[in-house]
C-alpha positions in Angstrom: -5.1 9.4 -1.8 -3.2 6.5 -3.3 -6.2 4.4 -4.3 -9.6 3.3 -3.2 -10.4 -0.2 -2.1 -12.2 -1.0 -5.4 -9.0 -0.5 -7.4 -6.4 -2.0 -5.1 -5.7 -4.8 -7.6 -4.0 -2.3 -10.0 -0.7 -2.8 -8.2 -0.8 -6.5 -7.6 2.4 -7.1 -9.5 4.4 -4.4 -7.7 6.6 -6.2 -5.3 6.0 -9.5 -7.0 8.2 -12.1 -5.4 11.3 -12.9 -7.3 12.2 -16.6 -6.7 16.0 -16.9 -6.6 17.0 -19.6 -4.1 14.4 -20.7 -1.6 15.3 -23.6 0.7 13.5 -26.9 0.2 11.5 -26.3 3.4 9.4 -23.3 2.4 5.7 -22.5 2.1 3.3 -20.5 0.1 -0.2 -19.3 0.6 -2.5 -17.0 -1.4 -5.9 -15.5 -0.9 -8.0 -12.3 -1.5 -9.1 -9.5 0.7 -9.7 -5.7 0.5 -10.5 -6.0 -3.2 -7.1 -7.4 -4.1 -4.9 -10.5 -3.5 -2.5 -11.4 -0.8 0.5 -13.6 -0.9 2.5 -15.2 2.0 5.8 -16.9 1.6 7.8 -18.4 4.5 11.0 -20.4 5.2 11.6 -22.9 7.9 9.2 -24.2 10.5 5.7 -22.9 10.5 2.3 -23.5 12.1 -0.3 -25.4 10.2 -1.2 -23.8 6.9 -4.8 -23.3 7.8 -3.8 -21.6 11.0 -1.7 -19.1 9.0 -4.6 -18.6 6.5 -6.9 -18.0 9.4 -4.6 -15.4 11.0 -4.3 -13.5 7.7 -8.0 -13.6 6.9 -9.1 -12.6 10.4 -6.7 -9.7 10.6 -7.5 -8.3 7.2 -11.2 -8.6 7.8 -10.9 -6.7 11.1 -9.0 -3.8 9.6 -11.1 -3.6 6.5 -14.1 -3.2 8.8 -12.2 -0.3 10.5 -11.2 1.8 7.6 -13.1 0.8 4.4 -14.8 3.7 2.8 -16.8 1.3 0.7 -18.6 -0.4 3.6 -21.5 1.6 4.9 -21.2 0.0 8.3 -17.4 0.4 8.7 -15.9 2.4 11.6 -14.7 5.0 9.1 -18.1 5.3 7.3 -19.8 5.9 10.6 -17.2 8.4 11.6 -17.6 10.3 8.3 -21.4 10.5 9.1 -20.6 12.2 12.4 -20.0 9.2 14.7 -17.3 8.8 17.3 -14.2 7.1 16.1 -13.3 3.7 17.6 -9.9 3.4 19.3 -8.6 1.4 16.3 -9.8 4.0 13.8 -8.4 6.8 15.9 -4.9 5.2 15.9 -4.9 5.1 12.0 -6.2 8.6 11.7 -3.5 9.9 14.1 -0.8 8.2 12.1 -2.2 9.7 8.9 -2.2 13.1 10.4 1.4 12.7 11.6 2.5 11.9 8.1 0.5 14.8 6.8 2.4 17.1 9.1 5.8 15.5 8.1 5.0 15.8 4.4 3.8 19.4 4.7 0.4 18.3 3.6 1.4 16.3 0.5 -0.3 13.3 2.2 -3.8 14.3 3.3 -6.4 11.8 4.6 -9.2 14.4 4.3 -9.8 14.0 0.5 -12.7 11.6 0.4 -14.8 14.1 -1.6 -12.1 15.0 -4.1 -11.3 11.3 -4.6 -14.9 10.6 -5.3 -15.3 13.5 -7.7 -12.2 12.3 -9.6 -13.9 8.9 -10.1 -11.7 6.9 -7.8 -13.8 6.5 -4.7 -17.3 6.6 -3.4 -19.3 9.8 -3.0 -19.0 11.5 0.4 -17.2 14.0 2.5 -14.6 13.3 5.2 -11.6 11.0 5.8 -10.2 8.7 3.2 -7.6 6.2 4.5 -6.9 4.3 1.3 -3.4 5.8 1.1 -2.3 4.3 4.4 -4.9 1.7 5.4 -3.6 -1.2 3.3 0.0 -0.7 4.6 -1.3 -0.5 8.1 -3.1 -3.8 7.7 0.0 -5.4 6.3 1.8 -4.4 9.5 -0.9 -5.9 11.6 -0.8 -9.1 9.6 3.0 -9.3 10.2 2.4 -8.9 14.0 -0.3 -11.7 13.9 1.9 -14.1 12.0 4.9 -13.5 14.3 2.7 -14.1 17.3 1.5 -17.3 15.7 5.1 -18.6 15.5 6.2 -17.6 12.0 9.8 -16.3 12.1 11.0 -15.8 8.5 8.4 -14.6 6.0 7.3 -12.2 3.3 3.8 -10.9 3.1 2.2 -8.9 0.3 -1.2 -7.3 0.0 -1.9 -5.9 -3.4 1.7 -4.8 -3.9 2.4 -3.5 -0.4 5.1 -5.8 1.2 6.7 -6.6 4.5 9.7 -8.9 5.1 10.3 -10.3 8.5 13.3 -12.4 9.6 15.7 -13.2 6.8 16.5 -11.4 3.7 14.0 -11.5 0.8 14.4 -10.3 -2.8 11.4 -8.8 -4.4 10.7 -7.1 -7.7 9.1 -3.8 -8.6 6.9 -3.6 -11.6 7.9 -1.4 -14.5 5.4 1.5 -14.8 4.4 0.6 -18.4 0.7 0.8 -19.2 1.2 -1.5 -22.2 2.4 -4.6 -20.3 3.7 -6.1 -17.1 7.3 -6.7 -16.3 9.9 -6.2 -13.5 11.8 -3.0 -13.6 14.2 -3.6 -10.7 14.7 -5.9 -7.7 15.4 -4.9 -4.1 16.3 -6.8 -1.0 14.3 -6.4 2.2 15.1 -7.6 5.7 12.8 -6.5 8.5 11.6 -3.8 6.1 8.5 -2.8 4.2 8.0 -1.7 0.6 5.2 0.3 -1.0 4.8 1.8 -4.5 2.5 4.5 -6.0 2.1 4.9 -9.7 -0.2 6.3 -12.4 0.0 3.7 -15.2 -3.0 1.4 -14.5 -5.8 3.7 -13.4 -5.5 7.0 -15.3 -7.0 9.3 -17.9 -4.9 10.9 -20.7 -4.2 14.5 -19.9 -1.9 17.2 -21.3 1.5 16.5 -20.0 0.9 12.8 -19.1 -1.7 10.8 -17.2 -4.2 12.1 -14.7 -3.9 9.6 -11.9 -6.0 8.3 -9.0 -3.6 10.2 -6.7 -5.0 13.5 -5.6 -2.8 16.6 -5.1 -4.1 18.2 -1.9 -2.9 21.5 -3.0 -5.3 21.6 -6.0 -7.9 18.9 -5.1 -7.3 17.4 -8.5 -5.5 14.3 -9.8 -1.7 14.4 -10.1 -0.7 14.6 -13.8 2.6 13.0 -14.8 4.1 10.8 -17.5 3.8 7.1 -16.7 6.0 6.6 -13.6 6.0 5.2 -10.0 7.8 5.8 -6.8 8.8 3.0 -4.4 9.5 3.6 -0.7 11.3 1.3 1.7 10.7 1.9 5.4 10.7 0.2 8.7 6.9 -0.4 8.5 4.4 -0.7 5.7 2.0 2.1 6.8 4.8 4.6 6.7 6.0 3.4 3.3 2.4 3.4 2.0 1.6 7.0 3.0 5.0 8.4 1.9 4.7 6.7 -1.5 1.5 8.8 -2.0 3.1 11.9 -0.7 6.2 11.6 -2.8 4.2 10.9 -5.9 2.5 14.3 -5.3 5.7 16.1 -4.5 7.8 14.7 -7.4 11.4 13.4 -7.6 12.9 16.9 -7.3 12.7 16.9 -3.5 15.2 15.3 -1.1 14.4 11.9 0.3 12.7 12.1 3.7 15.0 10.9 6.6 15.0 7.2 7.2 13.4 6.2 3.9 14.9 4.6 0.8 13.1 6.2 -2.2 13.4 4.9 -5.8 11.6 6.5 -8.8 10.7 4.2 -11.7 9.8 4.9 -15.4 9.2 2.6 -18.3 12.9 2.5 -19.1 14.0 1.7 -15.6 16.6 -1.2 -15.3 18.4 -2.6 -12.2 
């Protein structure tokens, strides 16, 4: 899958907010959850900052408890030990299975063992939702913030982004293992962005880098030169899962319907 919760911070600059022209009345909050950082920006009227912080923290904690493979008491860990899935976990698994079908198996949530054997996850057998869970949590945070009264905002969790309300310009990190810089910028409006790459967590291998992303067809890490693929979709869970699937499939295939797909390499420029 895309990445385990212990290494989510590797993509923290992907989708880094590019400040062009924000109105005077704007807000900014940051925090940490799921082994990485989160960032909220908004424009216009908003509830109290601590109300917003509480909404984000409560929502992320809830969903980490649902699908974390690192917590022994999470819904997912109990399910992988033979327990019955909760309704919340079942919804995420069903969405993951739907995208597995749509991608002809390139996205596969059943690779917990292979991810662990590759050194990118805990030991165990069963379901690994790290390639969709963070995007799903971003969508749930967006719902909670909207219900709290926020109308125009951008929310990022470890590189997965959703924009609600007005148009926001964000940057995509250049897939360069030697440094951090912005490769290109994109504009989002009521859209989500997710990126998968192999340039932070990898092992050198013939033909490129062996990444944390597992190819379901071989059960082994995908090997490519340093690169990444960015997916823009209507929701972050879809973008998250398809970014993983497309990194497995490669740039040679046609873009799936309804998705904006952009491949990035160390030389990418806007």
